[in-house]
N, CA, C, O and CB atoms as a CASP TS submission, in Angstrom:
PFRMAT TS
TARGET T0000
AUTHOR 0000-0000-0000
METHOD Language model
MODEL 1
PARENT N/A
ATOM      1  N   MET     1       0.937  -0.800  -0.168  1.00  0.00           N
ATOM      2  CA  MET     1      -0.046  -0.158   0.253  1.00  0.00           C
ATOM      3  C   MET     1       0.989   1.247   0.012  1.00  0.00           C
ATOM      4  O   MET     1       2.143   1.396   0.414  1.00  0.00           O
ATOM      5  CB  MET     1      -0.729  -0.669   1.815  1.00  0.00           C
ATOM      6  N   ALA     2       0.097   2.239  -0.823  1.00  0.00           N
ATOM      7  CA  ALA     2       1.156   3.774  -0.444  1.00  0.00           C
ATOM      8  C   ALA     2       0.135   4.556  -0.073  1.00  0.00           C
ATOM      9  O   ALA     2      -1.073   4.398   0.100  1.00  0.00           O
ATOM     10  CB  ALA     2       2.150   4.678  -1.826  1.00  0.00           C
ATOM     11  N   ILE     3       1.014   5.566   0.023  1.00  0.00           N
ATOM     12  CA  ILE     3      -0.324   6.850   0.504  1.00  0.00           C
ATOM     13  C   ILE     3      -0.279   7.903  -0.862  1.00  0.00           C
ATOM     14  O   ILE     3       0.658   8.159  -1.619  1.00  0.00           O
ATOM     15  CB  ILE     3       0.208   8.061   2.371  1.00  0.00           C
ATOM     16  N   SER     4      -1.235   8.237  -0.849  1.00  0.00           N
ATOM     17  CA  SER     4      -2.129   9.155  -1.669  1.00  0.00           C
ATOM     18  C   SER     4      -2.371  10.538  -1.163  1.00  0.00           C
ATOM     19  O   SER     4      -3.013  10.493  -0.113  1.00  0.00           O
ATOM     20  CB  SER     4      -3.438   8.549  -1.817  1.00  0.00           C
ATOM     21  N   TYR     5      -2.104  11.653  -1.514  1.00  0.00           N
ATOM     22  CA  TYR     5      -2.837  12.892  -1.568  1.00  0.00           C
ATOM     23  C   TYR     5      -3.434  13.463  -2.219  1.00  0.00           C
ATOM     24  O   TYR     5      -3.450  14.693  -2.177  1.00  0.00           O
ATOM     25  CB  TYR     5      -2.479  13.545  -1.434  1.00  0.00           C
ATOM     26  N   LYS     6      -4.209  12.676  -3.139  1.00  0.00           N
ATOM     27  CA  LYS     6      -5.191  12.789  -3.839  1.00  0.00           C
ATOM     28  C   LYS     6      -6.113  14.290  -3.113  1.00  0.00           C
ATOM     29  O   LYS     6      -6.394  15.380  -3.611  1.00  0.00           O
ATOM     30  CB  LYS     6      -5.910  11.250  -3.831  1.00  0.00           C
ATOM     31  N   LYS     7      -6.359  13.728  -1.825  1.00  0.00           N
ATOM     32  CA  LYS     7      -7.609  14.695  -0.941  1.00  0.00           C
ATOM     33  C   LYS     7      -7.101  15.862  -0.848  1.00  0.00           C
ATOM     34  O   LYS     7      -7.735  16.863  -1.182  1.00  0.00           O
ATOM     35  CB  LYS     7      -8.045  14.283   0.647  1.00  0.00           C
ATOM     36  N   LEU     8      -5.793  15.906  -0.345  1.00  0.00           N
ATOM     37  CA  LEU     8      -5.036  17.210  -0.360  1.00  0.00           C
ATOM     38  C   LEU     8      -5.666  17.897  -1.830  1.00  0.00           C
ATOM     39  O   LEU     8      -6.612  18.679  -1.931  1.00  0.00           O
ATOM     40  CB  LEU     8      -3.154  16.926  -0.357  1.00  0.00           C
ATOM     41  N   TRP     9      -4.959  17.428  -2.720  1.00  0.00           N
ATOM     42  CA  TRP     9      -5.082  18.661  -3.941  1.00  0.00           C
ATOM     43  C   TRP     9      -6.936  18.474  -4.357  1.00  0.00           C
ATOM     44  O   TRP     9      -7.248  19.360  -5.152  1.00  0.00           O
ATOM     45  CB  TRP     9      -3.718  18.173  -5.755  1.00  0.00           C
ATOM     46  N   LYS    10      -7.499  18.042  -4.187  1.00  0.00           N
ATOM     47  CA  LYS    10      -8.809  18.487  -4.192  1.00  0.00           C
ATOM     48  C   LYS    10      -9.489  19.418  -3.195  1.00  0.00           C
ATOM     49  O   LYS    10     -10.497  20.049  -3.513  1.00  0.00           O
ATOM     50  CB  LYS    10      -9.448  17.474  -4.199  1.00  0.00           C
ATOM     51  N   LEU    11      -8.834  19.514  -1.774  1.00  0.00           N
ATOM     52  CA  LEU    11      -9.139  20.335  -0.796  1.00  0.00           C
ATOM     53  C   LEU    11      -8.749  21.638  -1.204  1.00  0.00           C
ATOM     54  O   LEU    11      -9.410  22.610  -0.840  1.00  0.00           O
ATOM     55  CB  LEU    11      -8.585  19.946   0.399  1.00  0.00           C
ATOM     56  N   LEU    12      -7.337  21.809  -2.213  1.00  0.00           N
ATOM     57  CA  LEU    12      -7.137  22.941  -2.850  1.00  0.00           C
ATOM     58  C   LEU    12      -8.001  23.318  -3.815  1.00  0.00           C
ATOM     59  O   LEU    12      -8.678  24.322  -3.590  1.00  0.00           O
ATOM     60  CB  LEU    12      -6.061  22.948  -3.304  1.00  0.00           C
ATOM     61  N   ILE    13      -8.088  22.948  -4.476  1.00  0.00           N
ATOM     62  CA  ILE    13      -9.055  23.086  -5.747  1.00  0.00           C
ATOM     63  C   ILE    13     -10.608  23.532  -5.291  1.00  0.00           C
ATOM     64  O   ILE    13     -11.179  24.540  -5.708  1.00  0.00           O
ATOM     65  CB  ILE    13      -9.133  21.516  -6.590  1.00  0.00           C
ATOM     66  N   ASP    14     -11.137  22.612  -4.390  1.00  0.00           N
ATOM     67  CA  ASP    14     -12.359  23.135  -3.613  1.00  0.00           C
ATOM     68  C   ASP    14     -12.461  24.523  -2.768  1.00  0.00           C
ATOM     69  O   ASP    14     -13.443  25.134  -2.346  1.00  0.00           O
ATOM     70  CB  ASP    14     -12.628  22.127  -2.673  1.00  0.00           C
ATOM     71  N   ARG    15     -10.773  24.837  -2.667  1.00  0.00           N
ATOM     72  CA  ARG    15     -10.637  26.125  -1.812  1.00  0.00           C
ATOM     73  C   ARG    15     -10.323  27.339  -2.615  1.00  0.00           C
ATOM     74  O   ARG    15     -10.223  28.517  -2.273  1.00  0.00           O
ATOM     75  CB  ARG    15      -9.522  25.981  -0.753  1.00  0.00           C
ATOM     76  N   ASP    16     -10.189  26.728  -3.823  1.00  0.00           N
ATOM     77  CA  ASP    16      -9.782  28.236  -4.853  1.00  0.00           C
ATOM     78  C   ASP    16      -8.155  27.819  -4.017  1.00  0.00           C
ATOM     79  O   ASP    16      -8.059  28.649  -3.113  1.00  0.00           O
ATOM     80  CB  ASP    16     -10.914  30.490  -4.362  1.00  0.00           C
ATOM     81  N   MET    17      -7.486  27.321  -4.002  1.00  0.00           N
ATOM     82  CA  MET    17      -6.051  27.646  -3.547  1.00  0.00           C
ATOM     83  C   MET    17      -5.296  26.593  -4.315  1.00  0.00           C
ATOM     84  O   MET    17      -5.605  25.437  -4.602  1.00  0.00           O
ATOM     85  CB  MET    17      -5.777  27.558  -1.850  1.00  0.00           C
ATOM     86  N   LYS    18      -4.115  27.381  -4.596  1.00  0.00           N
ATOM     87  CA  LYS    18      -2.628  26.704  -5.410  1.00  0.00           C
ATOM     88  C   LYS    18      -1.803  26.195  -4.717  1.00  0.00           C
ATOM     89  O   LYS    18      -1.953  26.398  -3.512  1.00  0.00           O
ATOM     90  CB  LYS    18      -1.715  27.586  -6.133  1.00  0.00           C
ATOM     91  N   LYS    19      -0.801  25.478  -5.076  1.00  0.00           N
ATOM     92  CA  LYS    19       0.052  24.769  -4.309  1.00  0.00           C
ATOM     93  C   LYS    19       1.223  25.886  -3.777  1.00  0.00           C
ATOM     94  O   LYS    19       1.830  25.631  -2.737  1.00  0.00           O
ATOM     95  CB  LYS    19       0.623  23.503  -5.200  1.00  0.00           C
ATOM     96  N   LYS    20       1.475  26.975  -4.437  1.00  0.00           N
ATOM     97  CA  LYS    20       2.317  27.963  -4.053  1.00  0.00           C
ATOM     98  C   LYS    20       1.652  29.209  -2.378  1.00  0.00           C
ATOM     99  O   LYS    20       2.193  29.975  -1.581  1.00  0.00           O
ATOM    100  CB  LYS    20       2.470  28.822  -5.735  1.00  0.00           C
ATOM    101  N   ASP    21       0.271  28.706  -2.649  1.00  0.00           N
ATOM    102  CA  ASP    21      -0.829  29.085  -1.639  1.00  0.00           C
ATOM    103  C   ASP    21      -0.359  28.090   0.029  1.00  0.00           C
ATOM    104  O   ASP    21       0.073  28.504   1.105  1.00  0.00           O
ATOM    105  CB  ASP    21      -2.663  28.491  -2.502  1.00  0.00           C
ATOM    106  N   LEU    22      -0.562  27.256  -0.258  1.00  0.00           N
ATOM    107  CA  LEU    22      -0.567  26.104   0.251  1.00  0.00           C
ATOM    108  C   LEU    22       0.879  26.071   1.073  1.00  0.00           C
ATOM    109  O   LEU    22       0.905  25.876   2.288  1.00  0.00           O
ATOM    110  CB  LEU    22      -0.811  25.036  -0.875  1.00  0.00           C
ATOM    111  N   GLN    23       1.998  26.267   0.333  1.00  0.00           N
ATOM    112  CA  GLN    23       3.358  26.107   0.539  1.00  0.00           C
ATOM    113  C   GLN    23       3.486  27.653   1.391  1.00  0.00           C
ATOM    114  O   GLN    23       4.391  27.625   2.226  1.00  0.00           O
ATOM    115  CB  GLN    23       4.326  25.841  -1.042  1.00  0.00           C
ATOM    116  N   LYS    24       2.992  28.525   1.341  1.00  0.00           N
ATOM    117  CA  LYS    24       3.337  29.959   2.325  1.00  0.00           C
ATOM    118  C   LYS    24       2.594  29.824   3.253  1.00  0.00           C
ATOM    119  O   LYS    24       3.019  30.162   4.358  1.00  0.00           O
ATOM    120  CB  LYS    24       3.082  31.459   1.788  1.00  0.00           C
ATOM    121  N   LEU    25       1.158  29.258   3.128  1.00  0.00           N
ATOM    122  CA  LEU    25       0.269  29.504   4.528  1.00  0.00           C
ATOM    123  C   LEU    25       0.401  28.531   5.323  1.00  0.00           C
ATOM    124  O   LEU    25       0.104  28.732   6.501  1.00  0.00           O
ATOM    125  CB  LEU    25      -1.215  29.649   4.408  1.00  0.00           C
ATOM    126  N   ALA    26       0.959  26.997   4.850  1.00  0.00           N
ATOM    127  CA  ALA    26       1.912  26.225   6.072  1.00  0.00           C
ATOM    128  C   ALA    26       3.025  26.555   6.067  1.00  0.00           C
ATOM    129  O   ALA    26       3.410  26.230   7.190  1.00  0.00           O
ATOM    130  CB  ALA    26       2.084  24.811   6.085  1.00  0.00           C
ATOM    131  N   GLY    27       4.049  27.108   5.425  1.00  0.00           N
ATOM    132  CA  GLY    27       5.352  27.294   6.116  1.00  0.00           C
ATOM    133  C   GLY    27       6.644  25.652   5.443  1.00  0.00           C
ATOM    134  O   GLY    27       7.703  25.140   5.804  1.00  0.00           O
ATOM    135  N   ILE    28       5.748  25.487   4.484  1.00  0.00           N
ATOM    136  CA  ILE    28       6.733  23.873   3.830  1.00  0.00           C
ATOM    137  C   ILE    28       7.512  24.739   2.726  1.00  0.00           C
ATOM    138  O   ILE    28       7.175  25.834   2.276  1.00  0.00           O
ATOM    139  CB  ILE    28       5.502  22.151   2.825  1.00  0.00           C
ATOM    140  N   SER    29       8.743  23.901   2.377  1.00  0.00           N
ATOM    141  CA  SER    29       9.490  24.401   1.304  1.00  0.00           C
ATOM    142  C   SER    29       8.671  23.269   0.155  1.00  0.00           C
ATOM    143  O   SER    29       8.018  22.228   0.232  1.00  0.00           O
ATOM    144  CB  SER    29      11.399  24.284   1.570  1.00  0.00           C
ATOM    145  N   SER    30       9.271  24.396  -1.136  1.00  0.00           N
ATOM    146  CA  SER    30       8.793  24.277  -2.653  1.00  0.00           C
ATOM    147  C   SER    30       9.020  21.851  -3.183  1.00  0.00           C
ATOM    148  O   SER    30       8.398  21.045  -3.875  1.00  0.00           O
ATOM    149  CB  SER    30      10.508  25.871  -3.919  1.00  0.00           C
ATOM    150  N   ALA    31      10.353  21.820  -2.206  1.00  0.00           N
ATOM    151  CA  ALA    31      10.852  20.288  -2.363  1.00  0.00           C
ATOM    152  C   ALA    31       9.707  19.609  -1.765  1.00  0.00           C
ATOM    153  O   ALA    31       9.239  18.603  -2.298  1.00  0.00           O
ATOM    154  CB  ALA    31      12.351  19.855  -1.555  1.00  0.00           C
ATOM    155  N   THR    32       9.188  20.139  -0.599  1.00  0.00           N
ATOM    156  CA  THR    32       8.170  18.807   0.192  1.00  0.00           C
ATOM    157  C   THR    32       6.637  19.117  -0.904  1.00  0.00           C
ATOM    158  O   THR    32       5.790  18.226  -0.967  1.00  0.00           O
ATOM    159  CB  THR    32       7.713  19.238   2.608  1.00  0.00           C
ATOM    160  N   ILE    33       6.468  20.279  -1.599  1.00  0.00           N
ATOM    161  CA  ILE    33       5.506  20.178  -2.289  1.00  0.00           C
ATOM    162  C   ILE    33       5.565  19.354  -3.426  1.00  0.00           C
ATOM    163  O   ILE    33       4.539  18.924  -3.952  1.00  0.00           O
ATOM    164  CB  ILE    33       5.191  21.227  -2.531  1.00  0.00           C
ATOM    165  N   THR    34       6.442  19.160  -3.751  1.00  0.00           N
ATOM    166  CA  THR    34       7.126  18.383  -5.179  1.00  0.00           C
ATOM    167  C   THR    34       6.836  16.721  -4.272  1.00  0.00           C
ATOM    168  O   THR    34       6.014  15.896  -4.670  1.00  0.00           O
ATOM    169  CB  THR    34       9.464  18.962  -5.687  1.00  0.00           C
ATOM    170  N   LYS    35       7.381  16.603  -3.500  1.00  0.00           N
ATOM    171  CA  LYS    35       7.732  15.237  -2.737  1.00  0.00           C
ATOM    172  C   LYS    35       5.810  15.066  -2.390  1.00  0.00           C
ATOM    173  O   LYS    35       5.410  13.919  -2.189  1.00  0.00           O
ATOM    174  CB  LYS    35       9.171  15.480  -0.926  1.00  0.00           C
ATOM    175  N   LEU    36       5.207  15.742  -2.366  1.00  0.00           N
ATOM    176  CA  LEU    36       3.732  15.582  -1.673  1.00  0.00           C
ATOM    177  C   LEU    36       3.163  15.226  -3.228  1.00  0.00           C
ATOM    178  O   LEU    36       2.671  14.102  -3.324  1.00  0.00           O
ATOM    179  CB  LEU    36       2.912  17.249  -0.692  1.00  0.00           C
ATOM    180  N   GLY    37       3.171  15.914  -4.255  1.00  0.00           N
ATOM    181  CA  GLY    37       2.898  15.459  -5.765  1.00  0.00           C
ATOM    182  C   GLY    37       3.296  14.252  -6.264  1.00  0.00           C
ATOM    183  O   GLY    37       2.654  13.761  -7.192  1.00  0.00           O
ATOM    184  N   LYS    38       4.468  13.558  -5.703  1.00  0.00           N
ATOM    185  CA  LYS    38       4.632  12.419  -6.000  1.00  0.00           C
ATOM    186  C   LYS    38       4.169  11.555  -5.243  1.00  0.00           C
ATOM    187  O   LYS    38       4.308  10.338  -5.369  1.00  0.00           O
ATOM    188  CB  LYS    38       5.628  12.231  -6.188  1.00  0.00           C
ATOM    189  N   ASN    39       3.675  12.038  -4.531  1.00  0.00           N
ATOM    190  CA  ASN    39       3.045  10.899  -3.127  1.00  0.00           C
ATOM    191  C   ASN    39       4.182  10.082  -2.577  1.00  0.00           C
ATOM    192  O   ASN    39       4.013   8.875  -2.407  1.00  0.00           O
ATOM    193  CB  ASN    39       1.768   9.561  -3.682  1.00  0.00           C
ATOM    194  N   GLU    40       5.455  10.717  -2.257  1.00  0.00           N
ATOM    195  CA  GLU    40       6.772  10.111  -1.948  1.00  0.00           C
ATOM    196  C   GLU    40       6.205  10.533  -0.019  1.00  0.00           C
ATOM    197  O   GLU    40       5.309  11.265   0.403  1.00  0.00           O
ATOM    198  CB  GLU    40       8.585  11.121  -2.939  1.00  0.00           C
ATOM    199  N   ASN    41       7.160   9.725   0.648  1.00  0.00           N
ATOM    200  CA  ASN    41       7.057   9.880   2.500  1.00  0.00           C
ATOM    201  C   ASN    41       7.167  11.469   2.816  1.00  0.00           C
ATOM    202  O   ASN    41       8.003  12.091   2.160  1.00  0.00           O
ATOM    203  CB  ASN    41       8.625   8.973   3.487  1.00  0.00           C
ATOM    204  N   VAL    42       6.322  12.231   3.849  1.00  0.00           N
ATOM    205  CA  VAL    42       6.740  13.480   3.999  1.00  0.00           C
ATOM    206  C   VAL    42       6.623  12.764   5.889  1.00  0.00           C
ATOM    207  O   VAL    42       6.167  11.696   6.298  1.00  0.00           O
ATOM    208  CB  VAL    42       5.603  15.047   3.151  1.00  0.00           C
ATOM    209  N   SER    43       7.445  14.272   6.840  1.00  0.00           N
ATOM    210  CA  SER    43       7.237  13.929   7.688  1.00  0.00           C
ATOM    211  C   SER    43       5.738  13.641   8.615  1.00  0.00           C
ATOM    212  O   SER    43       4.742  13.584   7.894  1.00  0.00           O
ATOM    213  CB  SER    43       7.972  14.517   7.934  1.00  0.00           C
ATOM    214  N   THR    44       5.552  13.506   9.710  1.00  0.00           N
ATOM    215  CA  THR    44       4.314  13.649  10.276  1.00  0.00           C
ATOM    216  C   THR    44       4.382  15.434  10.733  1.00  0.00           C
ATOM    217  O   THR    44       3.348  16.083  10.888  1.00  0.00           O
ATOM    218  CB  THR    44       4.124  12.413  11.645  1.00  0.00           C
ATOM    219  N   GLU    45       5.996  16.131  10.927  1.00  0.00           N
ATOM    220  CA  GLU    45       5.493  17.515  11.215  1.00  0.00           C
ATOM    221  C   GLU    45       4.996  17.976  10.211  1.00  0.00           C
ATOM    222  O   GLU    45       4.163  18.847  10.459  1.00  0.00           O
ATOM    223  CB  GLU    45       6.364  18.429  11.656  1.00  0.00           C
ATOM    224  N   ILE    46       5.206  17.688   8.791  1.00  0.00           N
ATOM    225  CA  ILE    46       4.829  18.659   7.458  1.00  0.00           C
ATOM    226  C   ILE    46       3.365  18.174   7.495  1.00  0.00           C
ATOM    227  O   ILE    46       2.571  18.899   6.897  1.00  0.00           O
ATOM    228  CB  ILE    46       5.762  18.328   5.747  1.00  0.00           C
ATOM    229  N   ILE    47       2.877  17.080   8.090  1.00  0.00           N
ATOM    230  CA  ILE    47       1.609  17.162   7.529  1.00  0.00           C
ATOM    231  C   ILE    47       0.741  17.548   8.652  1.00  0.00           C
ATOM    232  O   ILE    47      -0.474  17.463   8.471  1.00  0.00           O
ATOM    233  CB  ILE    47       1.180  15.888   6.847  1.00  0.00           C
ATOM    234  N   GLN    48       1.207  17.977   9.840  1.00  0.00           N
ATOM    235  CA  GLN    48       0.711  18.407  11.199  1.00  0.00           C
ATOM    236  C   GLN    48       0.451  19.825  10.284  1.00  0.00           C
ATOM    237  O   GLN    48      -0.683  20.246  10.058  1.00  0.00           O
ATOM    238  CB  GLN    48       1.922  18.355  12.810  1.00  0.00           C
ATOM    239  N   LYS    49       1.588  20.432   9.838  1.00  0.00           N
ATOM    240  CA  LYS    49       1.195  21.824   9.167  1.00  0.00           C
ATOM    241  C   LYS    49       0.408  22.191   8.527  1.00  0.00           C
ATOM    242  O   LYS    49      -0.285  23.208   8.574  1.00  0.00           O
ATOM    243  CB  LYS    49       1.774  22.255   8.578  1.00  0.00           C
ATOM    244  N   ILE    50       0.474  21.001   7.560  1.00  0.00           N
ATOM    245  CA  ILE    50      -0.645  21.225   6.191  1.00  0.00           C
ATOM    246  C   ILE    50      -2.005  21.620   7.169  1.00  0.00           C
ATOM    247  O   ILE    50      -2.748  22.602   7.159  1.00  0.00           O
ATOM    248  CB  ILE    50      -0.988  19.415   4.965  1.00  0.00           C
ATOM    249  N   CYS    51      -1.963  20.118   8.198  1.00  0.00           N
ATOM    250  CA  CYS    51      -3.349  20.264   8.637  1.00  0.00           C
ATOM    251  C   CYS    51      -4.229  21.626   9.563  1.00  0.00           C
ATOM    252  O   CYS    51      -5.397  21.999   9.664  1.00  0.00           O
ATOM    253  CB  CYS    51      -3.391  19.089   9.409  1.00  0.00           C
ATOM    254  N   ILE    52      -2.896  22.048  10.117  1.00  0.00           N
ATOM    255  CA  ILE    52      -3.431  23.339  10.713  1.00  0.00           C
ATOM    256  C   ILE    52      -3.256  24.455  10.191  1.00  0.00           C
ATOM    257  O   ILE    52      -3.777  25.440  10.713  1.00  0.00           O
ATOM    258  CB  ILE    52      -3.048  23.572  11.814  1.00  0.00           C
ATOM    259  N   ALA    53      -2.216  24.613   8.636  1.00  0.00           N
ATOM    260  CA  ALA    53      -2.942  25.703   7.858  1.00  0.00           C
ATOM    261  C   ALA    53      -4.460  25.556   7.340  1.00  0.00           C
ATOM    262  O   ALA    53      -5.221  26.522   7.278  1.00  0.00           O
ATOM    263  CB  ALA    53      -2.138  25.933   6.669  1.00  0.00           C
ATOM    264  N   LEU    54      -4.805  24.296   6.989  1.00  0.00           N
ATOM    265  CA  LEU    54      -5.905  24.264   6.290  1.00  0.00           C
ATOM    266  C   LEU    54      -6.775  24.055   6.924  1.00  0.00           C
ATOM    267  O   LEU    54      -7.847  24.051   6.320  1.00  0.00           O
ATOM    268  CB  LEU    54      -5.964  23.599   5.431  1.00  0.00           C
ATOM    269  N   LYS    55      -6.829  23.723   8.705  1.00  0.00           N
ATOM    270  CA  LYS    55      -7.965  23.464   9.701  1.00  0.00           C
ATOM    271  C   LYS    55      -8.736  22.478   9.236  1.00  0.00           C
ATOM    272  O   LYS    55      -9.964  22.554   9.261  1.00  0.00           O
ATOM    273  CB  LYS    55      -8.835  24.605   9.982  1.00  0.00           C
ATOM    274  N   CYS    56      -8.008  21.339   8.712  1.00  0.00           N
ATOM    275  CA  CYS    56      -8.925  19.978   8.460  1.00  0.00           C
ATOM    276  C   CYS    56      -7.814  18.799   9.071  1.00  0.00           C
ATOM    277  O   CYS    56      -6.592  18.905   9.166  1.00  0.00           O
ATOM    278  CB  CYS    56      -9.388  19.679   6.476  1.00  0.00           C
ATOM    279  N   ASP    57      -8.501  17.899   9.363  1.00  0.00           N
ATOM    280  CA  ASP    57      -7.794  16.283  10.129  1.00  0.00           C
ATOM    281  C   ASP    57      -7.073  15.742   8.440  1.00  0.00           C
ATOM    282  O   ASP    57      -7.296  16.051   7.269  1.00  0.00           O
ATOM    283  CB  ASP    57      -9.613  14.640  11.022  1.00  0.00           C
ATOM    284  N   VAL    58      -5.924  14.580   9.313  1.00  0.00           N
ATOM    285  CA  VAL    58      -5.043  14.125   8.448  1.00  0.00           C
ATOM    286  C   VAL    58      -6.242  13.266   7.143  1.00  0.00           C
ATOM    287  O   VAL    58      -6.152  13.324   5.917  1.00  0.00           O
ATOM    288  CB  VAL    58      -3.808  13.059   9.421  1.00  0.00           C
ATOM    289  N   CYS    59      -7.235  12.563   7.947  1.00  0.00           N
ATOM    290  CA  CYS    59      -8.280  11.691   6.938  1.00  0.00           C
ATOM    291  C   CYS    59      -8.566  12.653   5.348  1.00  0.00           C
ATOM    292  O   CYS    59      -8.755  12.116   4.256  1.00  0.00           O
ATOM    293  CB  CYS    59     -10.091  11.476   7.956  1.00  0.00           C
ATOM    294  N   ASP    60      -8.531  14.141   5.600  1.00  0.00           N
ATOM    295  CA  ASP    60      -9.015  15.141   5.258  1.00  0.00           C
ATOM    296  C   ASP    60      -7.873  14.962   3.916  1.00  0.00           C
ATOM    297  O   ASP    60      -8.351  15.058   2.785  1.00  0.00           O
ATOM    298  CB  ASP    60      -9.089  16.411   6.405  1.00  0.00           C
ATOM    299  N   ILE    61      -6.711  14.763   4.028  1.00  0.00           N
ATOM    300  CA  ILE    61      -5.702  15.154   2.835  1.00  0.00           C
ATOM    301  C   ILE    61      -4.844  13.887   2.400  1.00  0.00           C
ATOM    302  O   ILE    61      -3.797  13.899   1.752  1.00  0.00           O
ATOM    303  CB  ILE    61      -4.612  16.402   3.335  1.00  0.00           C
ATOM    304  N   MET    62      -5.304  13.155   2.740  1.00  0.00           N
ATOM    305  CA  MET    62      -4.644  11.809   2.676  1.00  0.00           C
ATOM    306  C   MET    62      -5.256  10.468   2.778  1.00  0.00           C
ATOM    307  O   MET    62      -6.147  10.279   3.606  1.00  0.00           O
ATOM    308  CB  MET    62      -3.808  11.786   3.579  1.00  0.00           C
ATOM    309  N   GLU    63      -4.732   9.260   1.785  1.00  0.00           N
ATOM    310  CA  GLU    63      -5.304   8.277   2.221  1.00  0.00           C
ATOM    311  C   GLU    63      -4.400   7.173   1.947  1.00  0.00           C
ATOM    312  O   GLU    63      -3.342   7.360   1.346  1.00  0.00           O
ATOM    313  CB  GLU    63      -6.555   8.178   1.732  1.00  0.00           C
ATOM    314  N   MET    64      -4.816   5.892   2.410  1.00  0.00           N
ATOM    315  CA  MET    64      -4.086   4.823   1.817  1.00  0.00           C
ATOM    316  C   MET    64      -4.428   4.624   0.392  1.00  0.00           C
ATOM    317  O   MET    64      -5.624   4.659   0.103  1.00  0.00           O
ATOM    318  CB  MET    64      -4.305   3.598   2.549  1.00  0.00           C
ATOM    319  N   ASP    65      -3.419   4.387  -0.691  1.00  0.00           N
ATOM    320  CA  ASP    65      -4.254   3.834  -2.046  1.00  0.00           C
ATOM    321  C   ASP    65      -3.449   2.227  -2.173  1.00  0.00           C
ATOM    322  O   ASP    65      -2.252   1.969  -2.303  1.00  0.00           O
ATOM    323  CB  ASP    65      -3.936   5.087  -3.788  1.00  0.00           C
ATOM    324  N   ASP    66      -4.626   1.330  -2.076  1.00  0.00           N
ATOM    325  CA  ASP    66      -4.034  -0.217  -2.239  1.00  0.00           C
ATOM    326  C   ASP    66      -3.923  -0.662  -3.553  1.00  0.00           C
ATOM    327  O   ASP    66      -3.384  -1.745  -3.784  1.00  0.00           O
ATOM    328  CB  ASP    66      -4.898  -1.297  -1.568  1.00  0.00           C
ATOM    329  N   THR    67      -4.411   0.109  -4.529  1.00  0.00           N
ATOM    330  CA  THR    67      -3.919  -0.126  -5.802  1.00  0.00           C
ATOM    331  C   THR    67      -2.430  -0.156  -6.120  1.00  0.00           C
ATOM    332  O   THR    67      -2.112  -1.066  -6.887  1.00  0.00           O
ATOM    333  CB  THR    67      -4.465   0.770  -6.548  1.00  0.00           C
ATOM    334  N   LYS    68      -1.508   0.589  -5.726  1.00  0.00           N
ATOM    335  CA  LYS    68       0.027   0.575  -5.985  1.00  0.00           C
ATOM    336  C   LYS    68       0.641  -0.539  -4.845  1.00  0.00           C
ATOM    337  O   LYS    68      -0.130  -0.899  -3.955  1.00  0.00           O
ATOM    338  CB  LYS    68       0.745   2.281  -5.757  1.00  0.00           C
ATOM    339  N   ARG    69       1.478  -0.869  -4.863  1.00  0.00           N
ATOM    340  CA  ARG    69       2.237  -1.880  -4.433  1.00  0.00           C
ATOM    341  C   ARG    69       3.834  -1.546  -4.271  1.00  0.00           C
ATOM    342  O   ARG    69       4.590  -1.612  -5.240  1.00  0.00           O
ATOM    343  CB  ARG    69       1.984  -2.964  -5.366  1.00  0.00           C
ATOM    344  N   SER    70       4.305  -1.157  -2.877  1.00  0.00           N
ATOM    345  CA  SER    70       5.440  -0.955  -2.437  1.00  0.00           C
ATOM    346  C   SER    70       6.856  -1.883  -2.745  1.00  0.00           C
ATOM    347  O   SER    70       7.928  -1.561  -2.234  1.00  0.00           O
ATOM    348  CB  SER    70       5.118  -0.905  -1.241  1.00  0.00           C
TER
END
């Protein structure tokens, strides 16, 4: 199983936000945005920053994707 951040990108669209807006709001780097875009691992600290910035829960921005195998 792999982590998918599709929910995060949908949430940004629903809130009319760009990735750059999230980067500034959450105080995360462009490299981190790139990692998220590739569904790569990021620290729980990053996930926490995003959730605080967007005032949402972890399950609102990520999910387990069982179609991909590690």
